[in-house]
C-alpha positions in Angstrom: 12.2 10.7 -76.2 11.6 13.0 -73.4 11.1 11.5 -69.9 7.4 11.2 -68.8 6.6 13.8 -66.1 6.1 12.4 -62.5 2.3 12.2 -61.8 1.3 14.9 -59.4 -0.9 12.5 -57.4 2.0 10.2 -56.9 4.1 13.2 -55.8 1.5 14.2 -53.3 1.4 10.6 -52.0 5.1 10.5 -51.6 5.1 13.8 -49.8 2.3 12.7 -47.5 4.2 9.4 -46.7 7.4 11.2 -46.1 5.8 13.8 -43.7 4.0 11.0 -41.8 7.3 9.1 -41.4 9.1 12.2 -40.3 6.3 12.9 -37.8 6.6 9.6 -36.2 10.4 9.6 -36.2 10.6 13.0 -34.8 8.1 12.4 -32.1 5.2 14.4 -33.4 2.6 11.8 -33.6 -0.6 12.6 -31.8 -0.8 10.0 -29.1 -3.0 12.0 -26.7 -5.4 9.0 -26.1 -2.4 6.8 -25.2 -1.0 9.5 -22.9 -4.3 9.9 -21.2 -4.9 6.3 -20.6 -1.3 5.8 -19.3 -1.3 8.7 -16.9 -4.9 7.9 -15.6 -3.8 4.2 -15.0 -0.7 5.4 -13.1 -2.8 7.7 -10.9 -5.5 5.2 -10.2 -3.1 2.2 -9.7 -1.2 4.2 -7.0 -3.5 3.3 -4.2 -1.2 2.4 -1.2 -4.1 2.1 1.2 -4.9 -1.3 -0.2 -1.4 -2.6 0.6 -1.7 -1.1 4.1 -5.1 -3.0 4.6 -3.5 -6.1 3.3 -0.7 -5.8 5.9 -2.8 -4.6 8.7 -6.0 -6.7 8.5 -4.5 -9.6 10.5 -3.1 -7.2 13.0 -6.5 -5.8 13.6 -8.1 -9.2 13.7 -5.7 -10.3 16.4 -6.9 -7.6 18.7 -10.3 -9.2 18.8 -9.2 -12.7 19.4 -8.8 -14.4 22.9 -5.1 -14.4 24.0 -5.0 -18.2 23.7 -5.8 -17.9 19.9 -3.4 -15.1 19.1 -0.6 -17.5 18.3 -2.5 -18.8 15.3 -2.4 -15.3 13.8 1.2 -14.5 14.7 2.4 -16.3 11.6 0.1 -14.5 9.3 0.9 -11.2 10.8 4.7 -11.8 10.4 4.3 -13.0 6.8 2.1 -10.0 5.9 4.7 -7.7 7.4 7.4 -9.2 5.1 5.1 -9.5 2.0 3.6 -6.0 2.2 6.6 -4.1 0.9 6.9 -6.6 -1.9 3.3 -6.3 -2.9 3.8 -2.5 -2.9 7.0 -2.9 -4.9 5.1 -4.9 -7.7 2.3 -2.3 -7.5 4.7 0.7 -7.8 6.5 -0.9 -10.8 3.1 -1.0 -12.5 2.5 2.7 -11.5 5.9 3.9 -12.7 5.6 2.0 -16.0 2.3 3.6 -16.9 3.8 6.9 -16.0 6.7 6.4 -18.3 4.4 5.3 -21.0 2.4 8.5 -20.6 5.6 10.6 -20.7 6.7 8.9 -23.9 3.3 9.4 -25.6 3.6 13.1 -24.8 7.2 13.0 -26.3 8.7 13.8 -22.9 11.8 12.3 -21.4 10.7 9.5 -18.9 10.5 11.0 -15.4 11.0 8.2 -12.8 13.0 8.4 -9.7 16.0 6.2 -8.7 13.7 3.9 -6.7 13.1 1.7 -9.8 16.4 -0.1 -9.5 15.7 -0.8 -5.8 12.3 -2.2 -6.6 13.8 -4.5 -9.2 16.5 -5.9 -6.9 14.1 -6.4 -4.1 11.6 -8.3 -6.3 14.4 -10.5 -7.8 15.8 -11.3 -4.4 12.4 -12.1 -2.8 10.9 -14.1 -5.6 7.5 -13.9 -4.1 4.5 -11.5 -3.6 1.6 -12.5 -1.3 0.5 -15.6 0.6 -1.2 -17.5 -2.1 -0.1 -19.9 -4.8 3.6 -20.2 -4.8 4.1 -20.3 -8.6 1.8 -17.2 -9.0 3.8 -15.4 -6.3 7.1 -16.1 -8.1 5.9 -15.3 -11.6 4.4 -11.9 -10.3 7.7 -10.9 -8.7 9.8 -11.9 -11.7 7.5 -10.1 -14.2 7.5 -6.9 -12.1 11.3 -7.1 -11.9 11.6 -7.4 -15.6 9.4 -4.3 -16.2 11.6 -2.4 -13.8 14.6 -3.3 -15.9 12.9 -2.0 -19.0 12.1 1.3 -17.2 15.7 1.6 -16.0 17.0 1.1 -19.6 14.3 3.7 -20.9 15.6 6.3 -18.5 19.3 5.6 -19.1 18.8 5.6 -23.0 16.6 8.6 -22.9 13.6 7.0 -24.7 11.3 9.3 -26.6 7.9 9.0 -28.4 9.2 6.8 -31.2 10.0 4.1 -28.6 6.3 3.8 -27.5 5.8 0.8 -29.8 9.0 -0.8 -28.6 8.2 -0.4 -24.9 4.6 -1.6 -25.2 5.6 -4.7 -27.1 8.4 -5.5 -24.6 6.3 -5.0 -21.5 2.8 -6.3 -22.3 3.4 -10.0 -21.3 5.0 -9.2 -17.9 2.5 -6.5 -17.4 -0.3 -8.9 -17.8 1.3 -11.3 -15.3 1.8 -8.5 -12.7 -1.8 -7.4 -13.1 -3.2 -10.9 -12.7 -0.8 -11.7 -9.9 -1.8 -8.6 -7.9 -5.5 -9.4 -8.5 -4.9 -12.9 -7.2 -3.3 -11.8 -4.0 -5.8 -9.3 -3.3 -8.9 -11.0 -4.4 -7.9 -14.1 -2.3 -5.6 -13.3 0.5 -7.0 -9.8 1.2 -10.6 -10.7 0.7 -10.2 -13.8 3.0 -8.6 -11.5 5.6 -11.5 -9.0 5.7 -14.0 -11.9 6.0 -12.0 -13.3 8.9 -11.8 -9.8 10.4 -15.6 -9.4 10.3 -16.1 -12.7 12.0 -13.5 -11.7 14.7 -15.2 -8.3 15.3 -18.7 -9.7 15.6 -17.9 -12.3 18.2 -16.8 -10.0 21.3 -19.5 -7.4 20.6 -22.2 -10.1 20.4 -20.9 -11.7 23.5 -20.9 -8.3 25.3 -24.5 -7.7 24.2 -25.7 -11.1 25.4 -23.9 -10.8 28.8 -25.3 -7.4 29.4 -28.8 -8.5 28.5 -28.6 -11.6 30.7 -27.3 -9.3 33.5 -30.6 -7.4 33.4 -29.0 -4.3 31.7 -31.0 -4.1 28.4 -30.8 -0.3 28.1 -27.1 0.2 29.1 -24.4 -1.8 27.4 -26.3 -3.5 24.6 -27.1 -0.3 22.6 -23.5 0.9 22.9 -22.3 -2.5 21.8 -24.5 -2.4 18.7 -23.4 1.1 17.9 -19.8 0.3 18.1 -20.3 -2.9 16.2 -22.0 -1.0 13.4 -19.2 1.5 13.3 -16.5 -1.2 12.9 -18.5 -3.0 10.3 -19.1 0.1 8.3 -15.3 0.8 8.2 -14.8 -2.8 7.1 -17.5 -2.5 4.3 -15.6 0.5 3.0 -12.4 -1.5 2.8 -14.2 -4.3 1.0 -15.7 -1.7 -1.4 -12.3 -0.2 -2.1 -10.8 -3.7 -2.7 -13.6 -4.4 -5.3 -12.9 -1.0 -7.0 -9.1 -1.5 -7.0 -9.4 -5.0 -8.5 -11.5 -3.4 -11.2 -8.9 -0.8 -11.8 -6.3 -3.5 -12.4 -8.6 -5.3 -14.7 -9.2 -2.2 -16.8 -5.5 -1.4 -17.0 -4.7 -4.9 -18.1 -7.4 -4.8 -20.8 -6.5 -1.4 -22.0 -2.8 -2.3 -22.3 -3.7 -5.6 -24.1 -5.8 -3.6 -26.6 -2.8 -1.1 -27.0 -0.5 -4.0 -27.6 -2.7 -5.7 -30.2 -3.0 -2.5 -32.2 0.4 -0.9 -31.4 1.4 -0.7 -35.0 -1.7 1.4 -35.8 -1.8 3.8 -32.9 -3.5 6.4 -35.0 -6.6 4.2 -35.5 -9.7 6.1 -34.5 -11.4 3.0 -33.0 -8.4 2.3 -30.7 -8.3 5.9 -29.6 -12.0 5.7 -28.7 -11.5 2.5 -26.7 -8.6 4.0 -24.8 -10.6 7.1 -24.0 -13.4 4.8 -22.7 -10.8 3.0 -20.5 -9.6 6.3 -19.2 -13.2 7.4 -18.3 -13.8 4.2 -16.5 -10.6 4.5 -14.5 -11.4 8.2 -13.6 -14.8 7.0 -12.2 -13.2 4.2 -10.3 -10.6 6.8 -8.9 -13.4 9.0 -7.7 -15.3 6.1 -6.1 -12.1 5.1 -4.2 -11.5 8.7 -3.0 -15.1 9.0 -1.9 -15.1 5.7 0.0 -11.7 6.5 1.7 -13.0 9.7 3.3 
């Protein structure tokens, strides 16, 4: 009995499956939405001014305090000077990871400088980021260091597009810890600093205004005092608005990566692509807002 011919439909199905598998393995899958989200995340998260404000806010506040009270702030100034580089290290690990993810999605060799290894060692040695809750500080530093190690391995092993699934699965948990840790430090430590700075700024200007008015100089110093106070407060409002926007940036990155992790085995899903594109658009808007506020 002659063998039955192989059904054409089955042949076409096998050919399609084979081509799809070869496309994934050879790095030809279309991960444009992943690339856009990752690269936009990297560019938007790379906002060093927020770290500078974190470090310098108590320094600025100290200038407005009477000399007898400056000692109370000296400890905060010193801690922030030590913590600032570590906060930036955790931030930069997040930036570099998202950049590498974008490279892999575009089927490019990861392009990250040798700084990653130094960031990992600094975070492992310090074991803290920020002034707040000790456990959160430690977890944030440890998680950032673990991401840095993954990046180092990705670079040394020459990861390509077919490792996107692997790197997303391996980094999602520590990435979520880093995102939440950075938000905790900024939303508590940084926000409190800006509130205290506003109080410190208002006090001497109000006293200057009152003294000038009681000294029968209503048209001289008081208007100048109010103008200068308004200028200082406007600058402070800009920093507070940037802080709000940057915390939203971190939230969006965390949510987008969690969504990517949840559906990482079906990266070609249209609904996932649409959501990642929405996250990218939101990040682009926040980036523009921060740039505008920083002028």
